TIDREN-951341 format. One line per field, with one value per atom (N, C-alpha, C, CB): z, y, x. Coordinates in steps of 0.2 Angstrom, whole numbers. Glycine has a CB too. Example, Ala and Ser with C-alpha at 12.3 -4.5 7.8 and 13.67 -1.06 7.14 Angstrom:
2
zz <- 39	39	39	45	35	36	39	29
yy <- -28	-22	-16	-22	-11	-5	0	-3
xx <- 66	62	66	57	64	68	64	70
END
This chain:
342
zz <- 0	0	0	6	-4	-5	-4	-11	-3	-3	4	-7	5	11	14	11	20	23	24	30	21	22	28	16	33	40	40	45	44	46	54	44	57	64	66	67	71	73	80	73	81	88	87	93	88	86	93	81	98	104	105	110	111	112	111	119	112	110	103	113	99	92	90	88	93	91	93	94	99	101	99	109	98	96	90	102	89	83	76	83	75	69	68	70	73	72	70	78	73	72	65	77	62	56	50	55	52	47	46	49	51	51	50	58	49	48	41	49	40	33	29	34	32	29	29	31	31	32	29	39	27	26	29	18	32	35	29	40	29	24	26	20	32	34	42	32	44	51	52	53	58	60	67	59	68	75	74	78	78	78	79	83	82	84	78	91	74	68	70	65	76	78	79	84	82	84	77	88	73	66	62	62	63	59	62	58	69	72	72	79	70	71	64	72	65	59	54	57	55	50	44	53	45	39	34	42	36	31	27	35	21	17	13	13	12	8	12	4	18	23	22	30	21	22	29	19	30	37	37	39	41	41	49	38	49	56	55	57	50	49	48	42	52	53	46	58	43	37	31	35	31	26	27	26	33	35	32	42	33	31	24	35	21	13	9	11	12	8	8	10	14	15	11	22	9	6	10	-1	17	21	22	28	24	26	33	23	37	44	48	47	54	58	65	58	67	74	78	74	82	87	93	88	93	99	102	96	102	104	112	100	115	122	122	125	128	129	127	136	128	128	120	131	116	108	105	105	109	105	101	110	104	101	95	106	95	89	83	91	85	80	77	83	81	79	75	85	77	73	66	76	66	59	55	60	58	54	51	58	55	53	47	59	48	43	36	45	37	30	28	32	31	29	31	22	36	39	45	41	45	51	57	50	63	68	74	72	75	81	86	79	92	96	103	98	105	112	117	113	123	129	133	132	138	138	132	145	130	124	124	123	129	129	137	126	138	144	148	144	144	147	143	147	146	143	137	148	137	132	126	134	127	121	118	124	122	120	115	125	118	114	107	118	107	101	96	103	99	94	91	98	94	91	87	97	89	84	78	88	78	72	67	74	70	65	62	70	66	64	59	70	60	55	48	58	48	42	39	44	43	40	41	33	46	47	54	48	54	60	65	57	72	77	82	81	85	90	95	87	101	106	106	113	107	107	113	105	115	121	119	124	118	116	120	114	127	131	129	138	125	122	117	118	115	109	112	104	118	121	121	128	118	117	124	114	129	136	138	141	137	139	135	139	128	124	126	117	128	130	137	131	141	148	147	152	142	141	138	136	134	131	137	126	141	147	152	150	153	158	155	159	148	145	145	138	145	145	153	142	158	164	168	165	165	168	175	164	178	185	188	186	185	188	187	195	192	192	195	197	191	193	198	187	204	210	210	216	208	209	204	216	202	198	201	190	201	205	200	211	199	195	198	189	197	199	192	204	190	184	186	179	187	190	186	198	187	184	188	176	185	188	183	191	185	181	185	177	185	188	184	190	187	184	177	188	177	171	167	174	167	164	156	166	154	146	146	142	140	138	139	131	137	138	142	131	148	152	153	159	148	148	153	141	154	158	165	158	167	174	174	178	168	167	168	161	173	173	167	179	164	159	152	157	151	145	146	143	152	153	156	158	160	163	169	158	171	177	177	178	183	183	182	190	187	186	185	192	188	187	180	192	178	171	166	171	167	162	161	163	167	168	169	173	172	174	168	179	163	157	154	151	154	152	156	152	163	167	167	174	166	166	160	167	154	148	148	142	150	150	155	153	160	164	161	171	157	154	148	151	145	140	142	136	148	151	153	157	156	158	153	165	148	143	146	139	150	154	156	159	157	160	167	158	169	176	178	178	183	185	190	187	195	200	202	206	204	206	211	200	214	219	219	226	221	220	226	214	228	233	229	239	228	225	230	220	227	231	228	232	233	231	236	231	234	239	238	241	233	232	228	228	222	218	219	210	219	220	216	220	210	205	207	198	212	214	220	215	223	229	227	233	232	231	224	231	223	218	211	216	212	206	204	206	199	197	202	190	203	207	205	208	209	207	209	210	211	213	214	219	213	215	216	210	220	221	219	228	214	212	215	205	218	219	215	227	212	208	208	201	204	203	196	209	194	187	187	183	181	181	184	174	184	187	195	183	197	204	205	208	200	201	204	194	210	213	210	220	209	205	210	199	210	214	209	220	208	204	207	197	207	210	204	215	202	197	200	192	198	201	196	207	197	194	199	192	205	210	212	216	208	209	205	207	208	205	200	209	194	189	190	183	195	197	201	200	204	208	204	213	206	203	202	206	196	196	191	194	188	183	184	176	187	189	188	196	185	184	187	177	192	195	194	202	191	190	195	183	200	205	204	212	204	203	209	196	209	214	213	215	207	206	204	200	204	203	202	196	200	199	193	205	189	184	186	177	185	187	181	193	179	173	176	168	175	177	171	182	171	166	159	165	159	152	151	152	156	155	152	161	147	144	136	147	133	126	123	123	127	124	125	128	121	121	127	114	127	132	139	133	144	151	153	152	159	162	164	169	162	163	167	157	173	176	178	183	179	181	187	175	192	198	199	204	200	201	206	195	209	214	212	217	206	203	199	199	199	195	198	188	198	201	196	201	199	195	189	199	183	177	173	173	169	165	158	163	156	150	145	151	147	142	145	139	141	143	139	144	141	138	131	142	126	120	115	121	115	110	106	113	108	105	101	110	97	94	98	87	97	101	101	99	107	106	103	114	103	99	91	100	89	82	80	81	84	83	82	88	86	86	80	92	77	71	65	70	65	60	60	60	66	67	65	74	66	64	56	67	53	46	43	44	46	43	43	47	48	48	43	55	42	36	29	37	29	22	21	22	26	26	27	19	30	31	37	31	42	48	53	52	57	62	67	65	69	74	81	75	82	88	94	90	94	99	96	103	100	97	101	97	97	101	107	96	107	112	119	111	118	124	126	122	121	123	127	117	125	129	136	125	136	143	148	143	145	149	151	146	146	147	152	140	152	157	164	155	165	171	173	171	169	170	172	164	168	170	176	164	178	184	190	185	190	195	196	194	190	190	193	183	192	195	202	192	205	213	216	214	212	215	217	210	223	226	226	233	223	223	231	219	232	239	240	241	246	248	250	253	251	253	253	260	256	256	260	259	257	261	263	256
yy <- -6	0	6	0	11	17	23	18	29	35	37	34	38	41	36	48	36	32	36	29	33	36	34	34	38	37	38	41	34	35	36	30	40	40	38	48	33	30	33	23	38	41	48	37	53	60	64	62	62	65	70	61	72	77	74	80	68	65	65	58	64	64	71	61	76	83	86	87	85	88	85	88	78	75	71	70	67	63	67	58	71	75	79	80	83	88	83	92	78	73	71	68	69	66	71	62	77	83	85	88	85	88	83	91	76	71	71	64	69	69	63	69	58	52	50	47	54	52	58	50	55	60	58	60	62	61	60	67	54	53	52	46	50	48	49	41	51	51	47	58	44	40	41	32	42	42	41	49	37	37	43	31	48	54	59	57	61	65	72	66	75	81	80	84	75	74	73	67	69	68	75	63	79	85	90	87	90	95	94	96	88	87	89	80	94	96	99	91	103	105	109	110	111	115	110	119	103	98	96	92	99	98	91	104	89	83	76	83	77	71	68	73	61	58	57	50	59	59	54	66	49	44	43	38	41	39	31	42	28	21	18	19	13	10	7	5	3	0	5	-4	10	15	19	21	20	23	19	24	13	8	7	1	7	6	13	4	18	24	27	29	26	30	26	30	20	16	17	19	15	17	12	18	14	10	9	13	14	13	17	16	14	17	18	12	24	26	26	33	21	20	25	13	30	35	35	41	29	29	26	24	27	24	17	25	15	8	2	7	3	-3	-5	-2	0	-2	-3	4	-4	-5	-11	-5	-17	-23	-23	-29	-20	-20	-16	-16	-10	-6	-9	1	-12	-15	-21	-18	-25	-31	-29	-36	-24	-22	-19	-17	-15	-12	-17	-7	-22	-28	-32	-32	-33	-37	-33	-38	-26	-22	-21	-15	-24	-24	-18	-24	-15	-9	-11	-4	-7	-8	-3	-5	-5	-2	1	-7	7	10	12	17	8	9	12	2	16	20	15	25	17	13	14	14	10	3	-1	0	-6	-10	-11	-16	-14	-16	-16	-23	-18	-19	-26	-19	-31	-37	-40	-42	-44	-48	-52	-53	-55	-59	-54	-62	-48	-44	-42	-38	-40	-38	-43	-36	-50	-55	-56	-62	-55	-56	-51	-56	-45	-39	-41	-33	-43	-45	-51	-46	-56	-61	-59	-66	-55	-52	-49	-47	-45	-42	-47	-36	-52	-57	-61	-61	-63	-67	-63	-68	-57	-53	-50	-47	-51	-49	-42	-51	-39	-32	-30	-28	-24	-23	-20	-18	-22	-19	-15	-24	-10	-7	-3	-2	-2	2	9	-1	14	21	23	26	20	22	27	16	33	39	40	45	38	40	37	38	31	28	33	22	37	42	49	42	50	56	56	58	62	62	61	69	64	63	56	68	52	45	41	43	42	39	40	40	46	48	44	55	44	41	34	42	30	23	22	21	26	25	26	30	31	33	27	39	24	18	13	16	11	6	7	5	14	16	16	22	15	15	22	11	27	33	34	38	30	30	23	31	20	13	8	14	4	-1	2	-8	1	4	0	5	4	0	2	3	8	10	15	13	14	19	22	17	28	31	36	35	35	39	42	35	49	52	54	58	52	54	55	48	62	63	69	65	70	76	76	74	81	82	81	90	76	74	74	67	79	80	77	87	77	74	78	75	84	89	90	95	86	87	87	81	84	85	84	79	85	85	78	87	73	66	62	62	63	61	53	64	49	42	39	39	43	40	38	45	41	40	35	46	32	27	20	28	16	10	5	6	6	1	3	2	9	11	12	18	14	15	8	20	4	-2	0	-5	6	8	15	4	17	25	27	27	31	33	28	37	22	17	14	12	12	9	14	6	20	25	27	31	29	32	27	37	22	17	14	12	12	9	12	8	19	23	21	30	22	21	14	22	9	2	0	-3	3	2	6	4	12	16	13	23	10	6	1	4	-3	-9	-7	-13	-1	1	4	7	8	11	5	15	0	-5	-11	-9	-11	-16	-23	-16	-23	-30	-29	-32	-35	-35	-33	-41	-31	-31	-38	-25	-41	-48	-48	-52	-44	-44	-37	-49	-36	-30	-30	-25	-25	-24	-17	-26	-17	-10	-9	-10	-2	1	6	3	5	10	15	7	21	26	28	32	29	32	37	26	43	48	55	49	58	65	66	69	63	64	60	63	63	60	54	65	54	48	42	50	43	37	34	40	37	34	29	39	24	20	16	23	13	8	11	5	17	21	19	28	22	20	24	23	21	24	31	20	36	42	43	48	37	37	30	42	29	22	23	17	18	18	10	19	10	3	2	2	-4	-6	-12	-7	-12	-18	-19	-16	-25	-27	-29	-32	-27	-30	-36	-24	-39	-46	-46	-48	-40	-40	-38	-36	-36	-34	-27	-37	-23	-15	-14	-12	-10	-9	-3	-7	-3	2	5	-1	11	14	19	18	19	23	26	20	32	35	39	41	36	39	42	34	47	51	55	55	55	60	65	56	65	70	75	66	76	81	87	77	93	99	101	105	103	105	110	107	114	119	116	125	110	107	103	102	102	97	90	97	87	81	76	83	78	73	73	75	67	66	59	69	58	52	52	50	47	47	40	48	40	33	33	33	29	29	23	29	25	19	20	20	15	15	20	8	24	29	35	26	36	42	42	45	48	48	53	50	50	55	57	51	63	66	69	71	67	70	73	65	79	83	85	89	84	86	83	94	77	74	69	70	67	62	66	58	63	67	67	74	70	70	76	70	81	87	86	93	90	89	93	92	92	96	93	103	97	95	97	88	95	96	89	100	88	82	83	78	81	82	76	87	76	70	72	67	68	69	63	71	64	58	60	55	56	58	62	52	62	66	72	62	74	79	82	78	89	92	91	100	93	92	97	94	94	99	97	98	102	102	98	109	93	90	92	82	92	94	99	87	104	109	109	116	113	113	116	117	113	117	116	124	111	110	104	111	100	93	92	88	88	86	83	82	84	80	73	82	69	62	58	59	61	58	59	62	65	65	61	73	60	55	48	56	46	40	39	39	43	43	42	49	46	45	38	51	36	29	24	28	24	19	19	20	25	25	23	32	24	22	15	25	11	4	1	2	4	2	3	5	8	10	6	17	2	-2	2	-5	8	12	11	19	8	7	3	14	-2	-5	-1	-11	-3	1	1	-1	-5	-6	-9	1	-9	-12	-17	-7	-22	-28	-28	-34	-32	-33	-38	-36	-42	-46	-42	-51	-37	-33	-29	-28	-27	-23	-28	-21	-34	-39	-41	-46	-40	-41	-36	-41	-30	-24	-25	-17	-27	-27	-33	-29	-38	-44	-41	-50	-37	-35	-30	-31	-25	-21	-24	-16	-29	-32	-36	-37	-39	-43	-38	-46	-32	-27	-24	-21	-23	-20	-25	-18	-31	-36	-36	-43	-34	-33	-27	-34	-22	-16	-17	-10	-16	-17	-10	-20	-9	-3	-1	-3	6	8	10	14	9	11	18	6	21	28	31	29	36	39	34	46	34	30	34	24
xx <- 4	0	4	-5	3	7	2	11	4	0	-2	-6	-8	-11	-16	-13	-18	-23	-29	-21	-35	-41	-44	-46	-45	-48	-55	-44	-59	-65	-65	-70	-70	-70	-77	-69	-77	-84	-85	-84	-89	-90	-88	-86	-93	-91	-92	-96	-89	-89	-83	-89	-82	-76	-69	-77	-68	-62	-60	-61	-65	-64	-63	-70	-67	-67	-60	-72	-58	-52	-45	-52	-45	-39	-39	-38	-44	-45	-45	-50	-49	-50	-44	-56	-41	-35	-29	-34	-28	-23	-23	-22	-28	-29	-28	-36	-31	-31	-24	-36	-20	-13	-8	-12	-10	-5	-3	-8	4	7	5	14	1	0	-7	5	-12	-19	-24	-20	-29	-35	-41	-36	-45	-52	-57	-53	-60	-64	-72	-62	-73	-80	-80	-82	-86	-88	-95	-89	-95	-101	-103	-100	-109	-112	-120	-110	-123	-130	-134	-132	-131	-134	-133	-131	-138	-137	-134	-143	-135	-133	-125	-136	-123	-116	-112	-115	-114	-111	-111	-114	-116	-116	-112	-123	-111	-107	-100	-110	-97	-90	-87	-89	-82	-78	-83	-73	-87	-92	-89	-97	-83	-79	-76	-73	-76	-74	-80	-71	-81	-87	-87	-88	-81	-80	-81	-74	-81	-81	-88	-79	-89	-95	-97	-94	-104	-107	-113	-109	-112	-117	-120	-115	-126	-129	-130	-135	-129	-129	-122	-133	-120	-114	-112	-113	-117	-116	-114	-122	-118	-117	-110	-123	-108	-102	-96	-101	-96	-91	-91	-91	-97	-97	-95	-104	-98	-97	-90	-102	-87	-81	-75	-79	-76	-70	-64	-69	-64	-59	-54	-62	-48	-42	-42	-35	-44	-43	-49	-37	-51	-56	-54	-63	-55	-53	-59	-50	-60	-66	-65	-67	-70	-70	-77	-68	-80	-87	-87	-91	-92	-92	-90	-99	-88	-84	-89	-82	-95	-100	-101	-106	-99	-100	-94	-104	-88	-82	-82	-76	-84	-84	-88	-86	-94	-98	-95	-105	-92	-89	-82	-87	-78	-72	-73	-68	-78	-80	-83	-85	-87	-89	-84	-95	-80	-74	-69	-70	-68	-63	-67	-62	-73	-77	-77	-84	-76	-76	-69	-79	-64	-57	-53	-57	-56	-52	-48	-57	-42	-38	-41	-31	-40	-44	-39	-49	-40	-37	-42	-33	-43	-48	-46	-51	-51	-49	-49	-55	-46	-45	-51	-39	-53	-51	-54	-54	-51	-53	-60	-49	-63	-70	-72	-71	-78	-81	-78	-89	-76	-74	-68	-80	-65	-59	-62	-56	-68	-71	-72	-77	-75	-76	-69	-80	-64	-58	-55	-53	-55	-52	-56	-52	-62	-66	-64	-74	-63	-61	-54	-60	-50	-43	-44	-38	-48	-49	-52	-53	-57	-60	-55	-66	-51	-46	-41	-42	-39	-35	-38	-32	-44	-48	-49	-55	-50	-51	-44	-56	-39	-32	-31	-32	-34	-33	-29	-40	-26	-22	-26	-16	-25	-28	-23	-32	-25	-21	-26	-15	-24	-27	-24	-27	-28	-26	-22	-31	-17	-13	-8	-9	-10	-6	0	-10	-1	5	12	3	11	17	21	15	17	20	22	15	21	24	31	21	34	41	45	43	42	45	45	42	40	40	44	32	45	49	57	48	58	65	66	66	61	62	64	56	60	61	68	56	70	77	82	79	81	86	86	84	80	80	84	73	83	87	95	85	97	104	106	105	102	104	105	111	101	102	100	97	96	95	97	87	101	103	97	105	97	92	85	94	80	74	71	69	69	66	58	69	56	49	47	48	40	37	31	36	30	24	21	26	14	10	4	8	3	-3	-6	-2	-12	-16	-23	-15	-25	-31	-34	-30	-41	-44	-51	-46	-55	-61	-67	-62	-71	-77	-83	-75	-86	-93	-98	-94	-104	-110	-112	-116	-111	-112	-106	-115	-101	-95	-96	-90	-100	-102	-110	-98	-112	-119	-122	-121	-118	-119	-113	-121	-113	-108	-108	-107	-107	-107	-102	-107	-97	-91	-93	-85	-99	-101	-107	-103	-109	-114	-111	-118	-112	-109	-110	-111	-116	-118	-114	-126	-113	-109	-102	-112	-99	-92	-89	-91	-93	-90	-86	-85	-85	-82	-81	-75	-77	-76	-69	-79	-67	-60	-55	-58	-55	-50	-51	-51	-56	-57	-55	-64	-56	-55	-48	-59	-45	-38	-32	-38	-34	-28	-25	-31	-29	-26	-20	-31	-20	-14	-8	-16	-9	-4	-1	-6	-5	-3	1	-9	-2	2	8	-3	8	14	20	13	18	23	26	20	22	25	29	19	28	32	39	28	38	44	49	43	47	51	52	48	49	49	48	56	43	41	34	46	31	24	23	20	17	15	13	10	15	13	8	19	7	2	0	4	-6	-8	-14	-10	-15	-21	-24	-19	-30	-33	-38	-38	-38	-43	-46	-39	-53	-57	-60	-62	-62	-65	-72	-60	-77	-83	-85	-89	-82	-81	-84	-74	-82	-84	-90	-78	-91	-96	-102	-94	-108	-114	-115	-120	-113	-114	-111	-112	-106	-102	-104	-94	-110	-113	-118	-116	-120	-125	-125	-132	-119	-118	-116	-125	-114	-111	-104	-112	-101	-94	-90	-93	-84	-79	-77	-73	-75	-72	-65	-76	-62	-55	-52	-53	-46	-43	-36	-45	-33	-26	-24	-23	-19	-17	-9	-17	-8	-1	0	0	6	8	15	5	17	24	25	26	31	32	36	37	37	41	47	41	51	58	57	62	51	51	50	56	50	49	42	49	42	35	32	37	25	22	16	19	15	10	6	12	0	-4	-10	-5	-11	-17	-21	-16	-27	-31	-37	-33	-40	-46	-50	-44	-56	-61	-63	-68	-60	-62	-56	-64	-52	-46	-47	-39	-48	-49	-44	-50	-46	-41	-35	-45	-37	-31	-26	-35	-27	-22	-17	-25	-10	-6	-9	1	-9	-13	-10	-20	-4	-1	6	-3	8	15	18	16	23	26	34	27	35	42	44	41	51	54	60	56	60	66	70	62	77	82	87	85	91	96	102	99	102	107	104	111	97	94	87	97	84	76	75	73	70	67	60	66	59	52	49	53	43	40	33	39	32	26	22	28	16	11	13	11	16	17	11	24	8	3	-4	1	-6	-12	-11	-13	-16	-15	-12	-22	-9	-6	2	-8	5	13	16	16	22	26	26	23	27	28	35	26	37	43	46	43	52	56	63	57	64	70	73	69	80	84	88	88	88	93	97	89	103	108	113	111	117	121	127	125	129	134	132	139	126	123	117	122	117	111	105	112	99	93	93	86	92	92	86	98	84	78	80	75	76	77	72	77	66	61	56	57	54	50	44	53	38	32	33	27	28	27	32	25	36	42	41	48	36	35	28	36	28	21	16	22	10	5	6	-2	6	7	1	7	-5	-10	-9	-17	-6	-4	1	-3	6	12	9	17	4	1	-2	-4	-6	-10	-5	-14	0	5	9	10	10	14	9	16	3	-2	-2	-9	-3	-3	3	-5	9	15	16	21	13	13	9	10	3	-2	1	-8	5	9	15	10	17	23	29	23	29	35	39	32	35	39	34	41	37	33	29	37	23	20	23	13	26	30	26	33	20	16	11	12	9	5	-2	9	-6	-13	-12	-18	-7	-5	-4	1	0	2	-4	8	-9	-15	-19	-18	-20	-24	-21	-24	-14	-11	-13	-3	-13	-16	-23	-14	-27	-34	-36	-38	-32	-33	-32	-28	-26	-25	-30	-18	-33	-38	-44	-39	-46	-53	-52	-54	-47	-46	-47	-40	-44	-44	-51	-39	-54	-61	-66	-63	-65	-70	-69	-68	-64	-63	-66	-56	-68	-71	-78	-71	-79	-86	-89	-86	-95	-99	-100	-105	-99	-100	-108	-96	-110	-117	-117	-120	-112	-112	-105	-115	-103	-97	-92	-97	-86	-81	-75	-78
END
C-alpha cells in the first residue's frame, strides 16, 4: 500500500473533536474521509468545515461509503466490540480507544475479528508516543537511574455529573467503570512500555467519595493501584475523577538505585511538560519543557498509518494490549460498589 490512509471516525464526541480530527487533518500520511455516529446532531457538528467528509448515522453506510483504510473508534466503551468487529469485517484496520472493551471476552473477540479478516488492530494508548515518555524509556534502558526500583504515577482530573452533555463515563452500563477503568489503562500500559516488561500482579482500593454519582452503587471516582512488574519493580498509581483541575494532578516518577526521573504534566493528550533528572553526581536539570514537541495523539496517528503503508513497524501488538486489558478487567472485577461515602 502506498499513498495516504483514508480514515473514518466512529463516535463523534469530544475526544474525536479535540484529538482525533485535528490529528488526522494535520497528519502527513492520512486523510479524513468519513464520520459515523448514531446521533445526527453529533455527526453533523463534528468538523463542519470539512465539506467533503462523508457523514453517516448508519454504521453499514459509513463503512461502505467511505471506502476506508482505517477506523478510529472513539465511541463509548460498551459499543467498542460492535464497531471493531464491523470495521474488521469491512477490511479496515482499527485504532480503538481505551479501555478496549467492557470485558476480557469482548476484547479477545475484537482482536480475533481483526486477525480473522487480515486487518491490523491497536489500542489508542497515546502515552506511548509522548516524546518525554519515549525519552524516559530510552534513558531507563541506558541505565540513567541505575536499576529501577519503583514507579509512581498520579493521573487525576475532575469529572462531575455535568462534565459533558452526555456524560457516559459515569454510566456503569456504558463505561464499565469509573476513574479506574477510564484512567488506569494509560498508566498500566505506560509502565509496561517504560520497563519493557509486563506487570505480573496488582491490587486495588477504589473510592466512592466526592461525587454523588459514585454513591449507592455508582462508578468509582478514585482508586489507588499497587503492583509489581516481572523483574520486581514496585508500582503505585493514583487515578481520580475527584481532583480539581487547578491542583497538581499529573506526575510520573521513576526511581532507581542511582537516581530519579520526574515528569510533570506529560501524561495526557497534549505535548510538552517538564522532565527532570537527579543523580548523585549531577544536580537536577531540565530535559524537556512545555510546547516544544508534537501532540502524542498526532504522533500515534502517523505511526499507525506508517505501519499500514509499510513504512515502519507500529512497535506495539494486540497481544500486549490484551495483557493490559486482562490486568484491568481482573482489578475492575474486585471493585465493590459503595453504599455511601467511604
